[in-house]
C-alpha positions in Angstrom: 0.0 0.0 0.0 1.4 3.4 -1.0 1.2 6.1 1.7 1.9 9.8 1.0 2.0 12.4 3.8 3.3 15.9 4.2 7.1 15.9 5.1 7.9 18.0 8.1 11.5 18.9 7.9 13.4 19.8 11.1 15.5 22.9 11.3 19.2 22.9 11.7 22.0 25.6 12.3 23.1 27.7 9.4 26.3 26.2 8.0 27.6 29.7 7.3 27.8 30.2 11.1 30.5 28.9 13.4 28.7 26.2 15.5 29.7 25.9 19.2 28.5 22.9 21.3 28.1 23.8 25.0 28.0 21.0 27.6 26.5 22.7 30.7 27.0 21.9 34.3 26.4 23.9 37.5 29.9 25.4 37.6 31.5 25.0 34.2 30.7 25.3 30.4 32.6 22.7 28.3 32.9 24.2 24.8 33.5 22.2 21.6 33.8 23.5 18.1 34.9 22.3 14.6 35.9 24.7 11.9 37.4 24.6 8.5 40.5 26.7 7.6 42.3 26.5 4.3 40.4 23.3 3.4 41.5 21.5 6.6 39.1 20.5 9.5 40.1 21.5 13.0 38.5 20.9 16.4 38.9 22.8 19.6 37.7 22.5 23.2 38.0 24.3 26.4 36.2 24.8 29.8 35.2 28.1 31.3 33.3 29.0 34.6 29.5 29.1 34.3 29.1 32.7 35.3 27.9 35.9 33.6 31.3 37.6 33.3 32.8 34.5 31.6 29.9 34.0 29.3 30.0 37.7 28.1 33.7 37.3 27.4 33.1 34.0 25.6 30.5 35.6 23.3 32.9 38.5 22.4 35.9 36.3 21.9 34.3 33.6 19.8 32.3 36.2 17.8 35.6 37.8 16.8 37.1 34.4 16.0 34.1 33.5 13.7 34.6 36.7 11.7 38.4 36.0 11.4 37.7 32.4 10.1 35.2 33.8 7.5 32.0 32.7 9.2 29.0 35.1 9.2 28.4 34.7 12.9 28.0 32.3 15.8 25.4 29.6 16.6 25.2 27.5 19.8 23.8 24.1 20.6 23.3 22.7 24.1 21.3 20.2 26.2 18.7 21.7 28.7 19.7 20.8 32.2 16.8 22.2 34.1 18.3 25.6 35.1 22.1 25.6 34.8 21.8 26.6 31.1 19.5 29.6 31.7 22.3 32.2 32.1 24.0 31.2 28.9 20.8 30.8 26.7 19.5 34.2 27.9 22.8 36.1 27.3 23.4 34.4 23.9 19.9 35.0 22.7 19.9 38.6 23.9 23.2 39.1 22.0 21.4 38.0 18.8 22.9 34.6 18.4 20.7 31.6 17.5 20.6 28.9 20.2 19.6 25.3 19.5 18.6 22.7 22.0 18.7 18.9 22.1 16.1 16.6 23.6 17.8 14.9 26.6 16.4 11.5 25.6 17.8 11.8 22.1 21.1 13.1 23.6 21.4 9.9 25.7 20.7 7.6 22.8 23.0 9.5 20.5 25.7 9.2 23.1 25.4 5.4 22.9 25.7 5.6 19.2 28.8 7.9 19.4 30.6 6.2 22.2 29.6 2.7 21.5 28.3 2.1 25.1 25.9 3.7 27.5 28.5 5.2 29.8 28.5 8.9 30.8 31.4 10.9 29.3 31.3 14.6 29.8 34.4 15.3 27.6 32.6 13.5 24.7 29.2 15.3 25.2 30.2 18.3 23.2 31.0 16.1 20.2 27.6 14.4 20.5 25.9 17.8 20.6 27.7 19.0 17.6 26.9 15.8 15.7 23.2 16.1 16.5 23.1 19.7 15.4 24.6 18.8 12.0 21.9 16.0 11.7 19.1 18.5 12.4 18.0 16.6 15.6 17.7 19.9 17.4 15.0 22.6 18.0 15.5 26.4 18.3 15.5 28.1 21.7 12.4 30.3 21.8 12.0 32.3 25.0 8.5 33.3 26.1 7.5 37.0 26.1 7.2 38.6 29.5 3.4 38.2 29.5 3.6 34.5 28.8 6.5 34.0 31.2 4.4 35.6 34.0 1.5 33.2 33.1 3.8 30.2 33.3 5.4 31.2 36.6 2.0 31.7 38.1 1.0 28.3 36.8 4.0 26.7 38.6 3.2 28.5 41.8 -0.4 27.4 41.6 0.7 23.8 41.1 2.9 24.0 44.2 0.2 25.5 46.3 -2.3 22.9 45.1 0.1 20.0 46.0 0.7 21.5 49.4 -3.1 21.9 50.0 -3.7 18.3 49.0 -1.0 17.1 51.3 -2.4 19.0 54.2 -5.9 17.6 53.4 -4.6 14.0 53.4 -2.8 14.4 56.7 -5.7 16.1 58.3 -8.0 13.3 57.2 -5.7 10.8 58.9 -5.8 12.7 62.1 -9.6 13.0 62.0 -9.9 9.3 61.6 -7.7 8.8 64.7 -9.9 11.2 66.8 -13.4 11.0 65.2 -13.2 7.2 64.7 -16.9 6.7 63.7 -17.1 9.7 61.3 -18.5 8.5 58.0 -19.5 11.3 55.6 -18.7 11.9 52.0 -15.6 13.9 51.0 -17.8 16.6 49.4 -19.6 17.1 52.7 -16.4 17.1 54.7 -14.7 19.7 52.6 -17.9 21.6 51.7 -19.7 24.3 53.8 -20.8 21.7 56.4 -17.4 20.2 57.0 -15.7 23.6 57.1 -18.3 24.8 59.7 -17.7 21.8 61.9 -13.9 22.3 61.7 -14.1 26.0 62.5 -16.5 25.5 65.4 -15.4 22.2 66.9 -12.2 21.1 65.2 -13.9 17.8 64.3 -13.4 16.8 67.9 -16.4 14.6 68.9 -16.0 15.5 72.6 -16.4 19.2 71.7 -19.4 18.5 69.5 -21.2 16.6 72.2 -20.2 18.9 75.1 -23.6 20.5 75.1 -27.1 19.3 74.1 -28.2 18.4 70.6 -30.2 21.6 70.3 -27.2 23.7 71.4 -25.1 22.0 68.7 -27.8 22.7 66.0 -28.3 26.3 67.1 -24.5 27.0 67.1 -24.0 25.5 63.6 -27.1 27.3 62.2 -25.9 30.6 63.6 -22.5 30.1 62.1 -23.7 29.0 58.7 -27.3 29.0 57.6 -28.7 26.5 55.1 -26.9 23.4 56.4 -29.4 20.4 56.3 -30.3 19.2 59.7 -30.2 15.6 58.5 -26.5 15.9 57.9 -26.0 17.5 61.4 -28.0 14.7 63.0 -25.7 12.1 61.4 -22.6 13.9 62.6 -24.1 14.2 66.1 -24.8 10.4 66.2 -21.4 9.6 64.9 -19.8 11.9 67.4 -21.6 10.3 70.3 -20.4 6.9 69.1 -16.9 8.1 68.7 -16.8 9.4 72.3 -17.0 5.8 73.5 -13.5 5.3 72.0 -10.7 6.6 74.2 -7.5 7.5 72.3 -5.8 8.4 75.6 -6.0 11.4 77.8 -2.7 12.9 76.4 -3.4 12.1 72.8 -6.4 14.3 72.3 -4.6 17.6 72.8 -1.7 16.4 70.5 -4.1 15.3 67.7 -6.1 18.5 68.0 -3.0 20.7 68.0 -1.6 19.1 64.9 -5.0 19.1 63.2 -5.4 22.9 63.9 -1.9 23.5 62.4 -2.7 21.5 59.2 -6.1 23.4 58.9 -4.2 26.7 58.9 -1.8 25.3 56.2 -4.7 24.1 54.1 -6.7 27.4 54.3 -3.5 29.3 53.5 -2.8 27.3 50.4 -6.4 27.1 49.3 -6.6 30.9 49.5 -3.3 31.2 47.6 -4.7 29.0 44.9 -7.7 31.2 44.5 -5.6 34.3 44.2 -3.1 32.8 41.7 -6.0 31.4 39.7 -7.6 34.8 39.4 -4.3 36.3 38.3 -3.9 33.7 35.6 -7.4 34.1 34.2 -6.8 37.9 34.1 -3.6 37.4 32.1 -5.4 35.1 29.6 -8.1 37.7 29.2 -5.5 40.3 28.3 -4.2 38.1 25.4 -5.3 38.6 21.9 -8.4 36.7 20.9 -6.6 34.2 18.7 -4.5 33.0 21.7 -7.5 32.1 23.8 -7.7 28.5 22.8 -9.2 26.0 23.4 -12.6 27.8 23.7 -14.6 27.6 26.9 -17.2 24.8 26.8 -19.4 23.2 29.5 -17.1 21.3 31.9 -14.0 23.2 30.7 -13.4 26.3 32.9 -11.4 29.4 32.3 -8.9 28.4 35.0 -8.3 25.0 33.2 -7.6 26.9 30.0 -5.3 29.3 31.7 -3.3 26.5 33.3 -2.9 24.7 30.0 -1.9 27.8 28.1 0.6 28.6 30.8 2.4 25.3 30.4 2.0 25.0 26.6 2.8 28.6 25.7 1.5 30.3 22.5 0.5 27.7 20.0 1.9 29.5 17.0 5.4 28.4 18.2 4.5 24.9 16.9 4.7 24.6 13.1 2.8 21.3 13.2 0.4 19.6 15.6 2.9 16.8 16.0 5.3 19.2 17.6 2.7 20.1 20.2 2.0 16.4 20.9 5.7 15.6 21.3 6.1 18.7 23.5 3.5 17.3 25.9 5.1 13.8 25.8 2.0 12.3 24.2 3.8 11.0 21.1 3.0 7.3 20.6 6.0 4.9 20.9 5.2 1.8 18.9 6.7 -1.6 19.6 6.4 -3.7 16.4 8.9 -5.8 14.6 8.0 -8.5 12.0 5.2 -10.6 13.5 5.7 -9.2 17.0 3.3 -6.5 18.0 3.8 -5.1 21.5 1.6 -2.5 23.3 1.9 1.0 22.0 2.5 3.6 24.8 3.0 7.3 25.0 6.7 8.4 25.3 6.1 10.4 28.5 9.2 12.5 27.4 7.9 16.0 27.5 6.3 18.5 29.9 4.9 16.4 32.8 2.7 19.2 34.1 1.1 19.8 30.7 0.2 16.1 30.4 -1.3 16.2 33.9 -3.4 19.3 33.1 -4.7 17.8 29.9 -5.6 14.6 31.8 -7.5 16.6 34.4 -9.4 18.6 31.7 -10.3 15.4 29.9 -11.5 13.8 33.1 -13.7 16.8 33.8 -15.2 16.7 30.3 -16.0 13.0 30.5 -17.8 13.5 33.8 
């Protein structure tokens, strides 16, 4: 069967520019270059400190060298290391030089091809980077604008606060089960208005709940928050009376209550922080041009969901093809087929972890 599809060529550094491969670590930059002079190939390597002063000197020195050798300018290729490369990429890009990056997984596999084994060899990494750039297995460094960078940073902080709030909820639930042993209510009720009211008034301590009469308990709750169904309060009262028959120990009650109160403050702090960050993100998306507000809002897909996905993905026009966006999220399919063997296809999971998580959350909300 004949199959014809559109060929999506990858970019590669301009051969008229002197290409420098930079292997980045926290303290040093290992530089490797190959150049042609009078028809002869030469290679050169050196190490410099990974600090701003040394990088500025490097850009000036090698920029002059490129002109002397007859090149039109400089180009750089490096492997993202999380944060150690940020100083170099920022300064090189601001100086007008193209910067190319290599996917870490491809870098590892190319290293096996180059070295002949899967060992780690920093002195050889520059040669591997240079080889991959010439093959076109690189992608251009494209920094986000200030507006998009703010949106992404807020998204990271929102994720941190969400994880901290979830951790506090889990720990507080464990403490409640140790103190309020016969409490059996849904999670929605526990963390809804009813549960929050019981926590603020009684700290979910069954002895505090049953300290007075049932009518006093009802009146106090109704005064604090109107509209709570009495049927739910009746169940909580009965479960509190049953729990009081269980004695966790005279000295354990104060310890459990103190820790529970601390975790409640942690949860409320992060929950409020999430609300503030969410509003900021939605406002930033509203300030974007209309064509950037994708995907559109539909039932089950909120403005905050869209803001978090856009924060992690960035502007979609950066992707020349939808396959690039799929690979960026780590959702590219890795097939396992050879001859008659057909294994199970899986996603590569080599991409932005948070973006995959957010897409999964949005899909789950839509299916519900």
